[in-house]
N, C-alpha and C positions, 0 to 999 in steps of 0.2 A: 707305617706297616701296611695300612690299607692300600696305599698307592703301590708298594712293592707286590702285594698279593694280587692287585689288579693287573699289574704289568706282567706277572707270571702267567695269569690266565690268558692274556692277550698273546704272549709268546707261544703258549701251548695251541691256541687256535690258529695262529700263523703256521706252526710246524704242521698241524693237521691239514690245513689248506694247501700248503706246498707239497706234502706228501700225496694228498689226493690228486692234484694237478699231475705230478710225476707219474703216478700209477695209471691215470686216466690216459696219459700220452703213450704209456707202454701198451696199453689195452688197444688204443687206436691203431698203433703201428702193427701190433700182432694180428689184429683183424684185417687190416689192409693188406698184410702180407698173405693172408688166407682168402683174399678177394671176396670178403663178405660184402653184402649190400649196405646202404647207409643205416638201416634200422639195426643190423647186425653189428656194425661198427660202434654206434652209440651204446648198444647193450653190453658189449664187451668192455667198452671204456668205463660204463657205469659200474659194472661188476668188478673190474680191477680197482677202480677207485674206491669203492665203499665196502668191498667184501670183508676186508681184514678188520676195519673199524666196527662194522655191524656185528661180527662174531665177537669181538672184544666186548661191545655193548651188551650183547646177550650173556656173555659169561659173567660179566661184572654187575649185570642187572642195571645198566644205565639206560634209562629211558626219559625222553625219546632219544632216538639214535642221532648222531652228529649231523647227518644229511637231512634229517627232520628238523632239527633245532636251527639249523643254518640253511635254510632254502636257497639263499642266494648262491651257496657253493653248488647245489644241485643244478641251478641254471648255469653256473659257470662251466660245469663239467660238460653239459650238453652243448654249450657254445664253444668250448674248446674242441670237442668232436667234430663239430661242423666246420669250424675254421681250419683245423688240421686236415680233414679231408679235402677241402677246397684247395689248400696250399699244395698238398701232395699231388692232387690231380692237375693243377695248373703248372706246377714246376716239375712234373713228371719225376718226382722223388722216388728213388728206388729204396725199398725198405728191405735192410739186411738184418741178420740176427744181431750183429754188433750195434746197429741203431737202436734195437729194443733194449738191449742190455744196459745202457748208460741211464736212461730215466728209471729203468727198473732198479738199478743199484741206488740211485738217489732216494726213490720211494721206499725202498727197504730201510735205509738208514733213518728217514724221517718218521716212518710209521712205527719202526721198532722202538725209537726214543719215546714217541707219544704213548705207546702200549705200556711200557715200562712205568712211565710217569703217572699215567692214569691208575695203574694199579697200586702204586705207592701211595697215592692220594687217598685211596680207601683202605690203606694199612694192610695190604696183602704181605704174606710171607715172602722173603727174598726170592726163593726159587720160583714161586707162583708169579711174581712180578716179572721176572725175566722171562719166563715161558709165555706170559701175556704179551711181552714185546715181540717174541718170535712169532706167535700167532698172528698178531697184528700186521707185522712186516711180511709175512710169507703168504697168508691165506688168500689175499686178493689176487696175487700172481698165480696161485694155484687154480683158483677158480677161472681166471682168464685163459690159462692154458687148456683146462678141461673144456670150457666153452668152444674153444677153437679146435677141439679134438686132437690135442697134443698131451703127451706125457708131461707133467709139470716141470718146468725148468729147474725147480728147486730139487727134483729127485733125479733128473736124467743127465746133466751136463757134467756131473762129477766135479765140478768147481764149487769150492766152499759158498753156501748161500745161507741156509738156516744157521750154520756155525758162525757166520759173520754177525748175525743178529744176536746170537747167544753171547758172543764176546762183547758186543756193544752194551748188552744189558748188564753184564757183570762190571763193565767199566762205569756205568752210570751209578751202580750201587756202591762201588769202590770209592768214587768221589763224594757220594752222599754221605757214606759212613765216615770219611775223612773230615766232615764238617763243612764241605763246599756248598754253595747255594745251588738250588735246583736247576737254574738255567745253565750253570756251567756243566753240571752233570748231563743235562739234556743235550747241550751242544756236543760234549764228548762222545756221547752214545751215537749221535748222528755221524760224526767224523770217523769213529772207529768202525761202524758198521758199513757205511757207504765206502770208506777208504779201503777196508779189507775186501769187499766185493769188487771194487774197481780194480784193486791190484791183482786179485784172483782171475779176473777177465783179462787183464792186461798181460799178465805174466804166465798165464795158462796154468795156474796151480790145480792140481788135481787131488781129490780125494779118492782113495783106492776103490775100485768097483768090486762088486761081489762076484766071486769066481766060483763056478760049479765045480 
């Protein structure tokens, strides 16, 4: 049982690291599209990577925060920012909105799953756990766009975003209540959330806009 619990913790850390890398990349691409200087690119990458998890840590009273406990991830994010800038400059990579949306969708799925899982570990009610997943998945992208002087993508493009995280969170709880292991529920949450967001971008699904 101890080995299973240890494996579960390692899986959660792996999900957090993968989500951090995906959102850091989305931050770098967004900042590069806005033609920020290297300091600005690293700052936006950092905010996108750690914003959602830090807010979750505050709400769940988890101290120290993930990026404080795992300093190597912090170094990794800054290294990723520098390497991505170097690659885009040398290869003359054109940053398009579509290029930003794919790492953003992957990060949304990974962070939403991590948020729900962390909330369930401290025995939060179901609705609180699902909302914690939404907050973790969405907030980093919101901060990224605000720092780049944009209306957050989660609110403006009318394609399902937070709704995908909401669906993934309930899928996680559905499997958990059916007696499935945590890691299966975690994987399903990632697949449902990222898959729905990817389909929404690909098929251009739209949420009705507010009409005056």
